[in-house]
C-alpha positions, 0 to 999 in steps of 0.5 A, a space after each residue: 879203501 879197505 878191503 874184504 881182508 883188511 875189514 876182517 883183520 880189523 875186526 879181529 884186532 878190535 875182538 882181540 883188543 877187547 878180549 885183552 881188556 877184559 882179560 886185564 879187567 879179570 885179573 885186576 879183579 883176581 888180584 883185588 880179591 886175593 889182597 882182599 882175603 890175605 888182608 882179612 886172614 892177616 888181620 884174623 891171625 893178628 887178632 887170634 894171636 893177641 888174644 892168645 897171648 893175653 890168655 898165656 899172660 893171664 895164666 901165667 900171673 894167676 900161676 905166679 900169684 897162686 906159688 906165691 901164695 902157697 910158699 908164703 902159707 907153707 914155707 917149710 914145705 916149699 923148702 922141702 919141695 925145692 931141696 927134693 927137686 934140687 936133689 932130683 935134678 941132680 940125681 938125673 943130671 949124673 945118669 
């Protein structure tokens, strides 16, 4: 036989158990949402980094091509600029 107090205690235990279950479910839902958001952010960052890498590589290749073309078209000027750059670097290093 259950007394009024034991029925009341059992009701509170069921309520508490239900509250803990709801809390666990909400925590799981929140964890999953955070995980999903983190994965999305990571993937976006990877794509942006990859695009930036290829843009920099393309620009570097274009600059290299332009420098080589300039040197082939103007070999005397290229040597002169090289000598001038070496002289300036030497002067700056002495100070």
